[in-house]
N, CA, C and O atoms as CSV, one atom per row, in Angstrom:
chain,resi,resn,atom,element,x,y,z
A,1,MET,N,N,0.848,-1.173,0.000
A,1,MET,CA,C,0.000,0.000,0.000
A,1,MET,C,C,0.895,1.238,0.000
A,1,MET,O,O,1.808,1.359,0.817
A,2,GLU,N,N,0.625,2.131,-0.906
A,2,GLU,CA,C,1.386,3.375,-0.970
A,2,GLU,C,C,1.005,4.262,0.208
A,2,GLU,O,O,-0.167,4.365,0.571
A,3,LYS,N,N,2.002,4.897,0.796
A,3,LYS,CA,C,1.748,5.754,1.953
A,3,LYS,C,C,1.994,7.204,1.594
A,3,LYS,O,O,2.772,7.519,0.692
A,4,LYS,N,N,1.314,8.080,2.319
A,4,LYS,CA,C,1.435,9.520,2.129
A,4,LYS,C,C,1.532,10.161,3.499
A,4,LYS,O,O,0.710,9.891,4.375
A,5,ASN,N,N,2.529,11.006,3.688
A,5,ASN,CA,C,2.672,11.721,4.957
A,5,ASN,C,C,1.676,12.867,5.016
A,5,ASN,O,O,1.410,13.524,4.010
A,6,VAL,N,N,1.126,13.102,6.208
A,6,VAL,CA,C,0.195,14.205,6.427
A,6,VAL,C,C,0.614,14.962,7.680
A,6,VAL,O,O,1.308,14.429,8.546
A,7,THR,N,N,0.183,16.201,7.757
A,7,THR,CA,C,0.425,17.008,8.941
A,7,THR,C,C,-0.905,17.249,9.630
A,7,THR,O,O,-1.875,17.661,8.992
A,8,LEU,N,N,-0.953,16.995,10.918
A,8,LEU,CA,C,-2.178,17.181,11.681
A,8,LEU,C,C,-1.978,18.249,12.743
A,8,LEU,O,O,-0.889,18.392,13.299
A,9,SER,N,N,-3.016,18.982,13.013
A,9,SER,CA,C,-3.013,19.911,14.140
A,9,SER,C,C,-4.001,19.364,15.159
A,9,SER,O,O,-5.205,19.305,14.909
A,10,LEU,N,N,-3.477,18.969,16.301
A,10,LEU,CA,C,-4.303,18.370,17.346
A,10,LEU,C,C,-4.129,19.146,18.642
A,10,LEU,O,O,-3.062,19.704,18.899
A,11,PRO,N,N,-5.174,19.183,19.455
A,11,PRO,CA,C,-5.010,19.783,20.778
A,11,PRO,C,C,-3.946,19.019,21.570
A,11,PRO,O,O,-3.858,17.795,21.478
A,12,LYS,N,N,-3.145,19.743,22.344
A,12,LYS,CA,C,-2.041,19.119,23.085
A,12,LYS,C,C,-2.505,17.993,23.987
A,12,LYS,O,O,-1.866,16.943,24.050
A,13,LEU,N,N,-3.602,18.197,24.681
A,13,LEU,CA,C,-4.096,17.172,25.596
A,13,LEU,C,C,-4.524,15.910,24.843
A,13,LEU,O,O,-4.254,14.794,25.289
A,14,LEU,N,N,-5.180,16.089,23.720
A,14,LEU,CA,C,-5.594,14.940,22.902
A,14,LEU,C,C,-4.370,14.175,22.417
A,14,LEU,O,O,-4.338,12.946,22.472
A,15,LEU,N,N,-3.372,14.895,21.945
A,15,LEU,CA,C,-2.154,14.257,21.461
A,15,LEU,C,C,-1.460,13.479,22.588
A,15,LEU,O,O,-1.003,12.354,22.388
A,16,LYS,N,N,-1.391,14.088,23.758
A,16,LYS,CA,C,-0.753,13.439,24.906
A,16,LYS,C,C,-1.477,12.142,25.265
A,16,LYS,O,O,-0.839,11.115,25.500
A,17,LYS,N,N,-2.816,12.191,25.306
A,17,LYS,CA,C,-3.593,10.994,25.637
A,17,LYS,C,C,-3.442,9.922,24.558
A,17,LYS,O,O,-3.337,8.736,24.868
A,18,ALA,N,N,-3.431,10.343,23.289
A,18,ALA,CA,C,-3.271,9.386,22.191
A,18,ALA,C,C,-1.914,8.697,22.272
A,18,ALA,O,O,-1.817,7.491,22.046
A,19,LYS,N,N,-0.871,9.452,22.592
A,19,LYS,CA,C,0.461,8.865,22.740
A,19,LYS,C,C,0.490,7.857,23.883
A,19,LYS,O,O,1.115,6.802,23.776
A,20,MET,N,N,-0.189,8.190,24.973
A,20,MET,CA,C,-0.227,7.276,26.119
A,20,MET,C,C,-0.946,5.976,25.766
A,20,MET,O,O,-0.495,4.889,26.125
A,21,ILE,N,N,-2.052,6.098,25.069
A,21,ILE,CA,C,-2.797,4.897,24.662
A,21,ILE,C,C,-1.961,4.060,23.708
A,21,ILE,O,O,-1.875,2.841,23.859
A,22,ALA,N,N,-1.345,4.708,22.726
A,22,ALA,CA,C,-0.505,3.990,21.763
A,22,ALA,C,C,0.616,3.249,22.481
A,22,ALA,O,O,0.891,2.087,22.183
A,23,ALA,N,N,1.256,3.920,23.421
A,23,ALA,CA,C,2.352,3.294,24.166
A,23,ALA,C,C,1.849,2.104,24.989
A,23,ALA,O,O,2.523,1.077,25.083
A,24,SER,N,N,0.668,2.249,25.579
A,24,SER,CA,C,0.121,1.148,26.388
A,24,SER,C,C,-0.219,-0.062,25.524
A,24,SER,O,O,-0.254,-1.189,26.017
A,25,GLU,N,N,-0.471,0.168,24.233
A,25,GLU,CA,C,-0.752,-0.920,23.295
A,25,GLU,C,C,0.500,-1.345,22.538
A,25,GLU,O,O,0.434,-2.139,21.600
A,26,ASP,N,N,1.649,-0.801,22.962
A,26,ASP,CA,C,2.943,-1.096,22.337
A,26,ASP,C,C,2.917,-0.788,20.837
A,26,ASP,O,O,3.374,-1.584,20.018
A,27,LYS,N,N,2.371,0.385,20.495
A,27,LYS,CA,C,2.271,0.830,19.106
A,27,LYS,C,C,2.844,2.227,18.981
A,27,LYS,O,O,2.921,2.977,19.954
A,28,SER,N,N,3.247,2.563,17.761
A,28,SER,CA,C,3.655,3.938,17.502
A,28,SER,C,C,2.388,4.783,17.389
A,28,SER,O,O,1.298,4.262,17.154
A,29,LEU,N,N,2.547,6.079,17.557
A,29,LEU,CA,C,1.401,6.979,17.403
A,29,LEU,C,C,0.846,6.879,15.988
A,29,LEU,O,O,-0.369,6.884,15.787
A,30,SER,N,N,1.735,6.788,15.019
A,30,SER,CA,C,1.310,6.664,13.626
A,30,SER,C,C,0.449,5.415,13.415
A,30,SER,O,O,-0.602,5.483,12.778
A,31,GLU,N,N,0.894,4.285,13.946
A,31,GLU,CA,C,0.144,3.034,13.817
A,31,GLU,C,C,-1.204,3.136,14.526
A,31,GLU,O,O,-2.225,2.695,13.999
A,32,PHE,N,N,-1.201,3.716,15.716
A,32,PHE,CA,C,-2.439,3.888,16.488
A,32,PHE,C,C,-3.450,4.739,15.720
A,32,PHE,O,O,-4.624,4.381,15.631
A,33,LEU,N,N,-2.996,5.865,15.166
A,33,LEU,CA,C,-3.892,6.750,14.415
A,33,LEU,C,C,-4.382,6.088,13.132
A,33,LEU,O,O,-5.552,6.224,12.772
A,34,ARG,N,N,-3.490,5.369,12.435
A,34,ARG,CA,C,-3.897,4.682,11.203
A,34,ARG,C,C,-4.985,3.653,11.490
A,34,ARG,O,O,-5.982,3.585,10.773
A,35,GLU,N,N,-4.793,2.848,12.545
A,35,GLU,CA,C,-5.794,1.835,12.899
A,35,GLU,C,C,-7.122,2.477,13.291
A,35,GLU,O,O,-8.189,1.967,12.949
A,36,SER,N,N,-7.054,3.585,14.001
A,36,SER,CA,C,-8.275,4.293,14.402
A,36,SER,C,C,-9.024,4.817,13.178
A,36,SER,O,O,-10.246,4.700,13.087
A,37,LEU,N,N,-8.276,5.394,12.241
A,37,LEU,CA,C,-8.910,5.901,11.011
A,37,LEU,C,C,-9.480,4.761,10.170
A,37,LEU,O,O,-10.576,4.882,9.622
A,38,GLU,N,N,-8.749,3.668,10.067
A,38,GLU,CA,C,-9.240,2.522,9.300
A,38,GLU,C,C,-10.552,1.999,9.883
A,38,GLU,O,O,-11.479,1.663,9.146
A,39,LYS,N,N,-10.618,1.936,11.207
A,39,LYS,CA,C,-11.844,1.462,11.863
A,39,LYS,C,C,-13.019,2.383,11.542
A,39,LYS,O,O,-14.108,1.913,11.213
A,40,LYS,N,N,-12.796,3.688,11.637
A,40,LYS,CA,C,-13.858,4.653,11.338
A,40,LYS,C,C,-14.324,4.536,9.888
A,40,LYS,O,O,-15.521,4.585,9.608
A,41,VAL,N,N,-13.377,4.381,8.976
A,41,VAL,CA,C,-13.718,4.256,7.550
A,41,VAL,C,C,-14.501,2.973,7.299
A,41,VAL,O,O,-15.489,2.983,6.565
A,42,ARG,N,N,-14.062,1.861,7.908
A,42,ARG,CA,C,-14.791,0.584,7.762
A,42,ARG,C,C,-16.221,0.710,8.263
A,42,ARG,O,O,-17.158,0.255,7.606
A,43,GLU,N,N,-16.388,1.329,9.430
A,43,GLU,CA,C,-17.729,1.494,10.000
A,43,GLU,C,C,-18.604,2.337,9.094
A,43,GLU,O,O,-19.763,2.000,8.851
A,44,ALA,N,N,-18.052,3.436,8.591
A,44,ALA,CA,C,-18.831,4.353,7.740
A,44,ALA,C,C,-19.206,3.688,6.418
A,44,ALA,O,O,-20.352,3.791,5.981
A,45,THR,N,N,-18.267,3.015,5.784
A,45,THR,CA,C,-18.565,2.395,4.493
A,45,THR,C,C,-19.443,1.172,4.675
A,45,THR,O,O,-20.286,0.894,3.823
A,46,GLY,N,N,-19.271,0.436,5.758
A,46,GLY,CA,C,-20.123,-0.729,6.023
A,46,GLY,C,C,-21.561,-0.309,6.242
A,46,GLY,O,O,-22.485,-0.967,5.763
A,47,TYR,N,N,-21.757,0.789,6.968
A,47,TYR,CA,C,-23.102,1.299,7.207
A,47,TYR,C,C,-23.743,1.715,5.889
A,47,TYR,O,O,-24.905,1.400,5.631
A,48,GLN,N,N,-22.989,2.419,5.063
A,48,GLN,CA,C,-23.549,2.895,3.790
A,48,GLN,C,C,-23.922,1.725,2.891
A,48,GLN,O,O,-24.970,1.752,2.245
A,49,LYS,N,N,-23.077,0.696,2.842
A,49,LYS,CA,C,-23.390,-0.490,2.026
A,49,LYS,C,C,-24.660,-1.165,2.523
A,49,LYS,O,O,-25.516,-1.541,1.722
A,50,ALA,N,N,-24.790,-1.323,3.839
A,50,ALA,CA,C,-25.977,-1.963,4.410
A,50,ALA,C,C,-27.224,-1.126,4.139
A,50,ALA,O,O,-28.281,-1.674,3.824
A,51,LYS,N,N,-27.110,0.190,4.259
A,51,LYS,CA,C,-28.246,1.078,4.006
A,51,LYS,C,C,-28.686,0.975,2.554
A,51,LYS,O,O,-29.882,0.908,2.271
A,52,THR,N,N,-27.728,0.960,1.633
A,52,THR,CA,C,-28.038,0.840,0.211
A,52,THR,C,C,-28.710,-0.498,-0.083
A,52,THR,O,O,-29.699,-0.558,-0.813
A,53,ARG,N,N,-28.162,-1.574,0.495
A,53,ARG,CA,C,-28.725,-2.913,0.290
A,53,ARG,C,C,-30.163,-2.996,0.807
A,53,ARG,O,O,-31.030,-3.559,0.139
A,54,GLN,N,N,-30.418,-2.440,1.987
A,54,GLN,CA,C,-31.762,-2.489,2.553
A,54,GLN,C,C,-32.738,-1.611,1.776
A,54,GLN,O,O,-33.899,-1.982,1.599
A,55,SER,N,N,-32.284,-0.464,1.316
A,55,SER,CA,C,-33.143,0.412,0.510
A,55,SER,C,C,-33.559,-0.293,-0.774
A,55,SER,O,O,-34.708,-0.189,-1.203
A,56,LYS,N,N,-32.628,-1.004,-1.380
A,56,LYS,CA,C,-32.930,-1.759,-2.601
A,56,LYS,C,C,-33.973,-2.839,-2.326
A,56,LYS,O,O,-34.899,-3.027,-3.114
A,57,LEU,N,N,-33.818,-3.550,-1.202
A,57,LEU,CA,C,-34.799,-4.583,-0.843
A,57,LEU,C,C,-36.185,-3.987,-0.629
A,57,LEU,O,O,-37.187,-4.570,-1.042
A,58,ILE,N,N,-36.239,-2.838,0.009
A,58,ILE,CA,C,-37.533,-2.187,0.263
A,58,ILE,C,C,-38.198,-1.792,-1.046
A,58,ILE,O,O,-39.402,-1.983,-1.218
A,59,LYS,N,N,-37.421,-1.245,-1.962
A,59,LYS,CA,C,-37.976,-0.807,-3.256
A,59,LYS,C,C,-38.403,-1.983,-4.118
A,59,LYS,O,O,-39.478,-1.963,-4.717
A,60,GLU,N,N,-37.554,-3.018,-4.182
A,60,GLU,CA,C,-37.821,-4.146,-5.081
A,60,GLU,C,C,-38.708,-5.203,-4.446
A,60,GLU,O,O,-39.408,-5.926,-5.155
A,61,GLY,N,N,-38.692,-5.304,-3.152
A,61,GLY,CA,C,-39.449,-6.356,-2.484
A,61,GLY,C,C,-38.670,-7.656,-2.487
A,61,GLY,O,O,-37.579,-7.739,-3.050
A,62,ILE,N,N,-39.230,-8.651,-1.865
A,62,ILE,CA,C,-38.581,-9.957,-1.756
A,62,ILE,C,C,-39.421,-10.982,-2.496
A,62,ILE,O,O,-40.635,-11.058,-2.305
A,63,ASP,N,N,-38.773,-11.768,-3.338
A,63,ASP,CA,C,-39.471,-12.804,-4.089
A,63,ASP,C,C,-39.781,-13.971,-3.163
A,63,ASP,O,O,-38.878,-14.678,-2.715
A,64,LEU,N,N,-41.057,-14.167,-2.880
A,64,LEU,CA,C,-41.480,-15.269,-2.016
A,64,LEU,C,C,-41.946,-16.476,-2.819
A,64,LEU,O,O,-42.465,-17.443,-2.261
A,65,GLY,N,N,-41.756,-16.410,-4.128
A,65,GLY,CA,C,-42.118,-17.534,-4.983
A,65,GLY,C,C,-43.588,-17.576,-5.354
A,65,GLY,O,O,-44.031,-18.561,-5.944
A,66,THR,N,N,-44.371,-16.538,-5.029
A,66,THR,CA,C,-45.806,-16.538,-5.324
A,66,THR,C,C,-46.124,-15.801,-6.613
A,66,THR,O,O,-47.279,-15.775,-7.037
A,67,LYS,N,N,-45.127,-15.204,-7.240
A,67,LYS,CA,C,-45.288,-14.425,-8.469
A,67,LYS,C,C,-46.347,-13.342,-8.314
A,67,LYS,O,O,-47.079,-13.027,-9.252
A,68,GLY,N,N,-46.414,-12.777,-7.110
A,68,GLY,CA,C,-47.315,-11.662,-6.858
A,68,GLY,C,C,-48.758,-12.055,-6.602
A,68,GLY,O,O,-49.608,-11.173,-6.477
A,69,LYS,N,N,-49.066,-13.323,-6.522
A,69,LYS,CA,C,-50.443,-13.775,-6.319
A,69,LYS,C,C,-50.583,-14.361,-4.920
A,69,LYS,O,O,-49.685,-15.037,-4.419
A,70,MET,N,N,-51.710,-14.091,-4.311
A,70,MET,CA,C,-52.014,-14.683,-3.007
A,70,MET,C,C,-52.562,-16.087,-3.248
A,70,MET,O,O,-53.570,-16.253,-3.935
A,71,VAL,N,N,-51.912,-17.076,-2.696
A,71,VAL,CA,C,-52.333,-18.460,-2.923
A,71,VAL,C,C,-53.182,-18.989,-1.772
A,71,VAL,O,O,-53.701,-20.103,-1.838
A,72,ILE,N,N,-53.321,-18.202,-0.738
A,72,ILE,CA,C,-54.129,-18.612,0.401
A,72,ILE,C,C,-54.954,-17.414,0.850
A,72,ILE,O,O,-54.499,-16.272,0.782
A,73,LYS,N,N,-56.138,-17.678,1.297
A,73,LYS,CA,C,-57.016,-16.605,1.749
A,73,LYS,C,C,-56.639,-16.182,3.159
A,73,LYS,O,O,-56.184,-16.993,3.966
A,74,ARG,N,N,-56.832,-14.912,3.440
A,74,ARG,CA,C,-56.520,-14.370,4.769
A,74,ARG,C,C,-57.296,-15.123,5.850
A,74,ARG,O,O,-56.765,-15.416,6.922
A,75,GLU,N,N,-58.542,-15.428,5.555
A,75,GLU,CA,C,-59.385,-16.107,6.540
A,75,GLU,C,C,-58.832,-17.491,6.882
A,75,GLU,O,O,-59.024,-17.987,7.992
A,76,ASP,N,N,-58.145,-18.107,5.918
A,76,ASP,CA,C,-57.588,-19.440,6.156
A,76,ASP,C,C,-56.327,-19.396,7.009
A,76,ASP,O,O,-55.962,-20.398,7.623
A,77,THR,N,N,-55.665,-18.258,7.052
A,77,THR,CA,C,-54.428,-18.142,7.841
A,77,THR,C,C,-54.676,-17.801,9.292
A,77,THR,O,O,-53.817,-18.008,10.150
A,78,HIS,N,N,-55.877,-17.267,9.565
A,78,HIS,CA,C,-56.204,-16.862,10.933
A,78,HIS,C,C,-57.508,-17.527,11.352
A,78,HIS,O,O,-58.547,-17.370,10.711
A,79,GLU,N,N,-57.424,-18.256,12.420
A,79,GLU,CA,C,-58.630,-18.936,12.885
A,79,GLU,C,C,-59.618,-17.896,13.409
A,79,GLU,O,O,-59.277,-17.050,14.236
A,80,ARG,N,N,-60.848,-17.983,12.907
A,80,ARG,CA,C,-61.910,-17.051,13.328
A,80,ARG,C,C,-62.922,-17.797,14.161
A,80,ARG,O,O,-63.281,-18.932,13.846
A,81,ARG,N,N,-63.385,-17.161,15.230
A,81,ARG,CA,C,-64.400,-17.794,16.064
A,81,ARG,C,C,-65.655,-16.987,16.058
A,81,ARG,O,O,-66.632,-17.360,16.707
């Protein structure tokens, strides 16, 4: 994977805490930030894919094998007294 250096401006306290967390996980700050960004990107793209897939299902419907015809009467599915 090709890499590109970036410059970030972060609040000092946030940077200090991020360094502490990275060190506690035996990682460099760069590795810690990359993994955090990758996780956020995966979550965002996974959500969008699922939303698109569900929207398509709602629009198209689900093929239940009935070819759009009711093969049983409502009264037959529910016992009436």
